[in-house]
Structures are given as structure tokens and as C-alpha cells.
C-alpha positions in Angstrom: 3.3 -3.2 -23.8 3.7 -6.7 -23.3 1.4 -7.5 -20.4 -2.5 -7.5 -21.4 -4.6 -4.7 -20.8 -7.1 -5.1 -17.6 -9.7 -1.9 -19.2 -9.9 -0.4 -22.8 -12.0 2.6 -23.2 -11.6 6.6 -23.7 -10.2 9.2 -21.4 -12.2 12.1 -21.5 -11.8 15.6 -20.4 -14.5 18.2 -21.5 -14.8 17.4 -25.2 -11.3 16.2 -25.7 -10.7 12.4 -25.9 -8.6 9.7 -26.6 -8.6 5.7 -26.6 -6.5 4.5 -23.6 -5.9 1.0 -21.9 -5.3 -0.2 -18.7 -2.6 -2.3 -17.3 -1.9 -3.4 -14.2 1.3 -1.9 -12.7 1.8 -4.2 -9.7 1.8 -7.7 -9.4 2.5 -10.7 -6.8 2.9 -13.1 -9.5 6.5 -13.7 -8.5 6.0 -14.5 -5.5 7.1 -18.0 -4.6 3.4 -19.8 -4.0 2.2 -23.3 -2.9 -0.3 -25.5 -3.6 -2.4 -27.7 -0.7 -2.0 -31.1 -1.3 -3.1 -34.5 0.8 0.0 -35.6 2.8 -1.0 -39.1 2.2 -1.7 -39.4 -1.5 0.5 -36.3 -2.8 -2.7 -35.2 -4.9 -4.0 -31.5 -4.7 -6.8 -30.7 -2.6 -9.8 -28.6 -3.8 -12.1 -26.2 -1.5 -15.7 -27.2 -1.1 -18.8 -25.0 0.0 -20.9 -27.4 2.6 -23.9 -26.9 4.6 -23.0 -25.5 8.0 -25.8 -27.8 9.5 -25.9 -30.9 7.7 -22.3 -31.2 6.4 -23.4 -31.7 2.9 -21.6 -30.4 0.0 -23.8 -27.5 -1.4 -23.6 -27.0 -5.7 -22.8 -24.1 -7.4 -26.6 -23.6 -9.0 -27.7 -23.8 -5.1 -25.5 -21.0 -4.3 -26.9 -17.7 -3.2 -25.8 -14.3 -1.4 -27.3 -13.8 1.9 -26.9 -10.5 4.0 -27.3 -10.8 7.8 -29.7 -8.6 9.3 -29.6 -10.8 12.9 -27.9 -14.0 14.0 -28.6 -16.5 11.8 -31.2 -14.5 9.6 -30.1 -13.3 6.2 -31.8 -11.4 3.4 -31.5 -13.7 0.3 -30.0 -12.2 -3.1 -30.1 -14.4 -5.9 -27.7 -14.2 -8.6 -29.6 -11.8 -11.2 -30.3 -9.3 -8.0 -26.8 -8.9 -7.6 -26.0 -8.5 -11.0 -28.5 -5.9 -11.5 -26.8 -3.6 -8.7 -23.6 -3.4 -11.3 -23.4 0.1 -13.0 -23.5 0.3 -16.3 -20.3 1.0 -18.2 -19.7 3.2 -20.7 -15.9 2.5 -21.3 -14.9 6.1 -20.0 -12.2 8.1 -17.7 -14.4 11.0 -17.0 -12.3 13.5 -15.7 -14.4 15.6 -13.3 -11.2 17.8 -12.4 -7.8 18.8 -11.6 -6.4 19.2 -8.3 -2.6 19.8 -6.8 -0.5 16.5 -7.2 0.2 16.2 -3.7 -3.3 17.3 -2.6 -4.6 13.5 -2.2 -3.6 11.6 1.3 -1.7 8.9 0.8 -4.3 6.6 2.8 -6.4 7.0 0.0 -4.1 5.3 -2.7 -5.5 1.9 -3.3 -4.2 0.1 -6.6 -2.0 1.9 -9.9 -2.6 1.0 -13.2 -0.7 2.2 -16.1 -2.4 4.4 -18.8 -1.4 4.0 -22.4 -3.0 5.2 -25.9 -4.5 2.1 -27.0 -4.6 3.2 -31.1 -2.4 5.6 -32.9 -5.1 7.5 -33.6 -5.2 8.8 -29.7 -1.3 9.8 -29.5 -1.4 13.7 -29.9 -4.8 13.7 -27.6 -2.9 11.7 -24.6 0.6 13.7 -25.3 -1.9 16.8 -25.3 -3.3 15.7 -21.7 -0.2 14.3 -20.3 2.0 17.5 -20.5 -0.8 19.7 -19.8 -0.7 18.0 -16.3 2.4 18.1 -16.0 3.4 21.9 -16.5 0.5 23.0 -14.2 2.0 20.3 -11.9 -1.9 18.6 -11.3 -3.4 15.5 -11.4 -6.9 14.6 -12.8 -10.1 13.1 -10.5 -11.9 10.9 -12.8 -14.7 8.2 -12.3 -15.3 4.6 -14.4 -16.6 1.5 -13.8 -13.7 -0.8 -13.2 -14.4 -4.5 -12.1 -17.8 -4.0 -12.0 -17.4 -1.4 -9.4 -17.9 2.5 -10.1 -14.1 3.8 -9.1 -12.7 7.2 -8.3 -9.4 7.3 -10.0 -6.6 10.0 -9.6 -4.7 10.6 -12.9 -0.9 11.8 -12.9 1.9 11.9 -15.7 4.4 9.4 -15.2 7.3 9.5 -17.6 5.9 8.8 -21.2 2.7 7.8 -19.8 0.4 8.3 -16.9 -0.4 5.9 -13.7 -4.0 5.7 -12.9 -4.8 4.9 -9.0 -8.2 3.8 -7.9 -8.5 5.4 -4.6 -10.2 4.0 -1.3 -13.9 5.6 -0.6 -14.0 7.9 2.5 -15.7 4.7 4.9 -12.9 2.4 4.0 -10.2 4.9 5.4 -10.2 4.4 9.5 -10.1 7.6 11.5 -6.3 8.5 12.1 -7.6 10.7 15.2 -9.1 7.4 16.7 -6.8 5.4 16.0 -3.4 7.9 17.9 -6.1 8.6 20.6 -4.4 7.0 22.9 -1.1 8.1 22.4 0.3 10.8 25.0 1.5 14.3 23.9 5.0 14.5 25.2 7.3 17.6 25.2 10.9 16.5 24.1 13.5 19.0 24.1 17.1 19.1 24.8 20.0 16.4 24.5 17.5 14.0 23.9 16.1 15.7 20.9 19.1 16.8 19.3 20.6 13.4 19.6 17.5 12.3 17.8 17.9 14.5 14.6 21.5 13.9 14.6 21.3 9.9 14.3 18.5 11.2 11.2 21.2 13.4 9.9 23.4 10.4 9.7 20.8 8.3 8.3 19.8 10.8 5.5 19.5 8.4 1.9 17.1 8.4 -1.0 14.8 5.8 -2.0 15.6 2.8 -4.8 13.5 0.2 -4.8 16.2 -2.0 -6.0 18.3 -1.9 -2.6 15.2 -3.9 -0.7 14.8 -7.3 -1.7 11.9 -9.7 0.1 13.9 -11.9 2.5 10.8 -14.3 3.5 10.1 -15.0 -0.6 14.0 -15.4 -1.4 14.2 -17.6 2.1 11.1 -19.8 0.6 12.7 -20.0 -2.7 16.2 -21.6 -1.5 14.4 -23.6 1.1 12.4 -25.0 -2.1 15.6 -25.3 -4.1 17.6 -27.5 -1.1 14.3 -29.9 -1.0 14.9 -30.5 -4.9 18.6 -31.1 -4.5 18.2 -33.0 -1.2 20.0 -30.1 0.7 19.1 -29.6 4.5 19.2 -25.5 5.1 20.5 -24.7 9.0 18.2 -22.2 10.5 19.4 -19.0 10.6 20.9 -17.2 13.8 18.5 -14.9 15.5 19.9 -11.6 16.6 20.6 -11.0 20.1 18.2 -8.7 22.0 19.5 -5.6 23.0 19.7 -4.7 26.7 19.6 -1.1 26.2 16.6 -0.4 28.1 17.4 3.3 28.7 15.9 5.6 26.0 19.0 8.2 26.5 21.4 5.4 26.8 19.8 3.8 23.3 20.2 7.6 21.8 24.1 8.2 22.7 24.7 4.7 21.8 23.4 5.0 18.6 24.9 8.4 17.7 28.5 6.9 18.7 27.9 4.2 16.4 27.3 6.4 13.7 30.9 7.9 14.4 29.7 11.5 15.1 30.2 11.4 18.9 27.7 13.3 20.9 25.4 15.9 19.5 25.7 19.0 21.0 22.5 19.9 23.4 20.5 23.0 21.5 20.5 26.3 23.4 17.6 26.8 25.1 15.9 28.8 27.8 15.5 25.6 29.6 19.0 23.9 29.0 20.2 27.6 29.8 18.7 27.4 33.4 21.4 25.5 36.1 19.2 23.2 38.2 19.2 24.0 42.1 22.1 22.3 43.9 21.1 18.7 45.0 18.8 18.3 42.4 18.8 16.8 39.1 17.0 17.2 36.1 15.4 14.9 34.4 15.8 14.5 30.2 13.0 14.6 28.2 
């Protein structure tokens, strides 16, 4: 593993343990990034903390943490007091239990890390833990101190190694019931639902991350290149807004574009009934 380990310790399950290291599995370092410059001089600018009342700079040694208990009133904590709250680290990923791999909601998944044995002496134990979990199709819940915080970690087999994903705490995940509280409970049936299912069937595929690119980052890179070469980049043409405002019309148009024609409506009791003469049945 060419990257630098961000954590080293021991993966421990009961009396079985092996030395492991964590490596960051995702990174944003390859994105186009910018520095903030002084337009007049071209020099980089730096951030500086200033007193909100006096406007004078506050040196690092004079900066302390404050918890607001009322508007303008703070409980002040010194750096030493904050440091005393950091949990002691025993450098161990202590597995507390095994659960089905699909049991943890994706909302709780935070940041993934590759887990590799950090010493040849642990290769056999590492392989035993990995293959045991793979055969039982389970993931391990473990606890450790990571970056000065006590974290819950989900450990799963992945290829020749393991993936350890830190989990969000329950208080950090917003309630789905509250988020979707204003979404009306609509009952859809008949041709409208059939068309939607038909469109989904024609769009079935598989996920390959190489198929997706960061168009914004690519555009920034091209813009920087053009500036270096002294070229001008024409603004991209914006797609004309669709004039389709009727949902059924949009569905039929999408189904036609897929080359499959109109989907056959499902034979339901509601669809089988003939509307009374002079009455028009509304869709969905």
C-alpha cells in the first residue's frame, strides 16, 4: 500500500487479534483547488482571527474555546480542559458483535478506510477473520478512538482485505419521518404506473464508477489550461427547458423515446370498469 497509514493498532475479536493499519479509501486531493489571492498584488492572502468588537487581531495563544449558553454569554474552556475530554486510546479495534451485512442503513455510513495487516506476523489471523466473516456473510461492529474521538466502526470483507467504515451517531442522522412528513400519500395505478415501470425497465443498467465524471472539475481544469495557453472558452450552451407540463404526456413521450411504444395497461378491477357515459376518468 503506497499511501500512508492514518491509524495503526490491533484488530481484536475475543482472544484473537492481529496488527492492522487503516488507510483512507477516498480522497479529494485530485480535485482542482484554488488559493485566494490579493487581486492588486497577486500575493496569497491568509486568514486571521480578529476580535468581533475591537477588530484587533487575536494571537493563537489568546484563543480559547467558548460554548454559548445565552446570546453573548459563553462558558470558556482552556486548551488543557478540552484536551482532558479526549478519550484515552488503547490503539485497538475491539469487535463487540457481528451483524448481517445489510442491517446498517446507508444513512449511518460515514467515511471508509482500507484495513490491511501491518505486520507479516498477523497475515494468518487477518485472513482467518476476513474469510470467517465472508462465509457467514456478516460485518463486525467495533469501537476505537480515531482522530481524538471514540468512533463506532463497521468492518466488512472486501477483496483481499477489509473495509472499516466509521458510523454516524444516532443524533447526527436526521429523522426520515420528519423529512418526508409533508410528502402526500398518493395512490397510483393503471396506465400511469405501467408507463413508469416500462421506462424503468428500458433504463436498467449496472454501476461502474468509471462511467461517471466530475464535469465541474473537468470544466475548471480546462478553464485553467485555456488561461495558461491564452485561449478563450466559449460558454456552454444551455439545454432548452422542456415544454411538457403534463405528467401523463411526459410519461408517454419518455416511453416512446425508448422505442418500446406505449405500455399495455395493467388489468385491474379499476381499469376493467367502464366509466359511465359522459364521464371522463382521470389518470392517477
